N, C-alpha and C positions, 0 to 999 in steps of 0.2 A: 504494499500500499504507499502511495505516495501523497497523498492528497495531504497530509500533515507537514509537508514540506515544499508544497505549492505557496508560492508569493507573488505579490503582484507588484507594478510599479508604475509611477504615473505617466509615463510617455504613451501607456494604454489609454490614458484619458487626452492625449494629445500635450501634455506637460512636459515640456523640454528647455536645455540650457541656449538652444541657438536664437539670436535675435531673429525676430520675425518668423518665428516658426510656423505660429496662429494664434487662434485665441487660447488663452491660458485659463484652465479652470481653477477653482480655488480646494484648499484642501478641507473646506468646510463641505464642499459636495462631492469630491472623490473619495475620502478615506470613509464616510459613511457607505457610500456604495461598495467599497472592497470589502467591508466587513459582511453588507447585508448579503453579498455572493458567497459569504463563507469562508474567505480569505483570511488567513491565520498571520499574515506576515506581509511586510512589505520593504522594498527598498524606498532610499529616502526621496530621489527624484532632484531635481537641478537645485543648487544654491539659491536660498528665498522662498522656496515652496514652502518648508516646514521653517520653524522658529532656528534662526542660527544659533542660538545657545542650546546647549545638549541636553540639558535637563529639561527645556522647555519641550524640546525635538521631541524626547522621549515620553512626556508626558502625554504630550498632542497625542502619540502614536496608542498609548495606554488608555486614553481616554475613548479611543475607537477599538480596544480590544485588538490592537495588532503588535504584534512583535517588529523590532528593528532588525532587517537582514545586513544593512550596509546600503553602497549605492555606487554609482559610475562616479567616477572622478577623472575627468580629462586633464592630461599633464604632456607638458612638451618635454620630451624626453632626447630629442637627437641633438641637440645644439651644444657644443662642447663649451659655450661661456654663460650656458643656464643650469643653475642648479636647483632641481626640481625637489630636494628633500624638504626645506623649509617650508613649503608647501603642503607636501604629503606630511609631514609630522603636524601640522596644524588642523589637517584632516583627521589624523589619526587620533589625535585627543578627542575630537568629538564623535570618532567611532568607539572608542572604548567607554568614553561616559554615558554614550546611548547602548550600550551593550550589543553594539553590532559586531558581525563576524567576519565579513568580506568585503574589501574595499576592491572595486572593478575599475582597473587603469585602462583608459583609452592614451594610445601614443598621438596625441593631437599634432597637427601640421604646423599649426600657428596662425592658420586663417580662420576666417568665420566660417561655420557651416561645414557640410561632409559634400559639398560637389565639385572641388579642386584640392589638389594635394602636390607637393614638389615630391622628386625622388631622391632617395638615400644614397650617398656614395660609400664606398668601404668604410671610412673613417667614422662617417656618422651613423654606421649600423653599429660601430663598436662603442661609441656612445650610447646610444640606445640601450646596447645590450648590457652594460656595465651599470646604466641606472637604474634598470629594470631590476637587476640582482639587487644593488642596494637598498631599493624599496621595499623587496622582497623580505630580506635581513632585517629591517627597520620595523616593517608591520609585524614580522614574526616575533621579534622582542616585546611587541607590545600584544600579542594575543590576537592580531588579526591576519586574516588570510589575503594575500594582494595576489590577483590573478591579472594578466592582461586580457581585455577584451577585442579579438580582431574586430575590424569596426570600417564600415565602407568610408572612404575619404579621410583615415587617419594612416598613418605610416606602415602600419601592419594590416593590410587588408587581402592582397592577394595568396594565391595559393603557395608560391614561392617563399612570399614575406613569413606566412605561417611558418613554413619551415624552417627557415631561416632563426626564427625564433625559438623554435623546438632544440634546435641545434647548438646556436650559439648563447642562448641563456637557460637559467635554471626557474625561471618563472613559470609556475602554473597558468592554466588556459582558461576563461570563461567560454565555455562552451555556445556561443550566440547561433543557434541553427541557421536564422535568416543571415545576418550578416555574413559568415561563412558561405551560404550560397552563393550569395549575390558576389562575394569576393573570386569565387572559383571552387570554393574547397567544398566537397562533399561532406557533409556534417555526419552524417553514419559511418562513414569510412575512416573519419578523422577519429571518431569516439570507439572505433573497432582498432585502432592504430597506437593511439597513446592512452587507454583509458586513463592511466596513472596521473597524466599530467591535467586532466580535467576535474577541477574542485569546484566549479561551480558554472550553473546552467542557465542559459537564457533561452527561453521556448519562444519560436516564432514559426510561423506559417506562412509561405510566400508564394505567389502567383509567379510561375517559373520564365514563364514568356516577358513578363515583365522585367524581370530580374535578368532575363538576356539582352534587354535593350539598355539597360544600365549598364553593364557589363560592355556593351558594345560602344558607350559613349553616344546613343541614339537619343537618350531622354536622362536629365540630371537627378540625382538618387533624390532631392528634395521634392520634385514633381513627381516622381514615382510613389512616393510613400503619401503625397496629397490625392493621388489618382487610385491608392488602393491595392499597391504591389503588397503590401501585408495582408495577410488573409485571417480570421479567425482561426483557431488551432483546428484542426483537421479538414477542414475547406481548401487548404492550398496543394502543395506538391510534395511538401517534405515530410518523408516518413516520420512523423513524430514517436509514434509507438516503437518502431526500430530502435531509435537513439535509445528511448528511455531502457527498453530491454537491455541493450549494449550497458549501458552504465550500470543498470541496477546487477547486471550479471557479475560485473567487476568489482562489487562492492562499493559503487558510490552511494554515498550518503548526505550529499549537499543539496541545496537549495535549488528547485525545479522555478526559477521567475518567469511567471507569463510576460511577454513583451511584445503586444504587436502596434509598432512604431503607428501613430496617426497626426493627424494634421485636421485641426478642426479651421477652416476657414470663416467661421461665424459662431455664434454661443448656439450649442445646439437645441433643436427644437425636438420634443417627445422625451424619451428616456437618454437618447445619446451615446457615448461610446461604451457605454457598460453592458447594451445589447452583446457586443462580439465577445468582450468580457465573460458574459456567461456563457456563450456560446462554446467558448475554450474551455472552461471549467465542466460543461457540462462533459466535453469530450475527454478530459484528463478521468473524470469520474468514470468513464464508461469503460476506460483501459484498465482504471482500478477492479473493477466488476470483473471484467473479461480475466 
């Protein structure tokens, strides 16, 4: 049974750190909807969604019966003149105070959004690897699991880049099923190949036809998200059941955070994004019954 390890994330309600992403819902709407659907835990969402003070953040989640999983932390990791550790230390202070276990790193490009990025040369790859290892060690000292999230539009997106990280760094991975597929990695095959390197999971489902257009450069990532590239779990082309089966068979006991990246172009009418979240939860419950 995995439902006691299923968490939510505010991005499924369109809440995102990217400037201009779309209409941003408030925690007063999002958190009660999470709990009403039977979710037991959540990632934090972007800075400013929950209170900045760790104690207030924890209290807010507890008011809604939600446990703190941790959250997504964009970090500039490849520039030799930039030390990411001071900012990571501040994040870790908040994670520890809130009782959150997982820091989900994204190796951001330094540009806004996820539609373009530069390429790394050998020297900057080595800087990135060294910073990843430093962060893993520092987080471990604080009792927090730091994982790298391969993510469209970041410095670790494509299949060969994921493979470089696996061979060049000790960092565990966040298996984000959607971002991996869009970047050209089969998430099922990755789960089979390196189950010991996967310590956190983001469950997404994707329309593969849309993903191929993003891969080919025909459609910007943001436009694809807005137009529905991400589908409710079980309604897209990713074999979510196979991924969970592989992980569980290899002793995975981490969180499964449901993430259906969404852009709201206006305040929702009717029930809004929770409808797709509900469909994803129903799909996962069906897998548990099976």
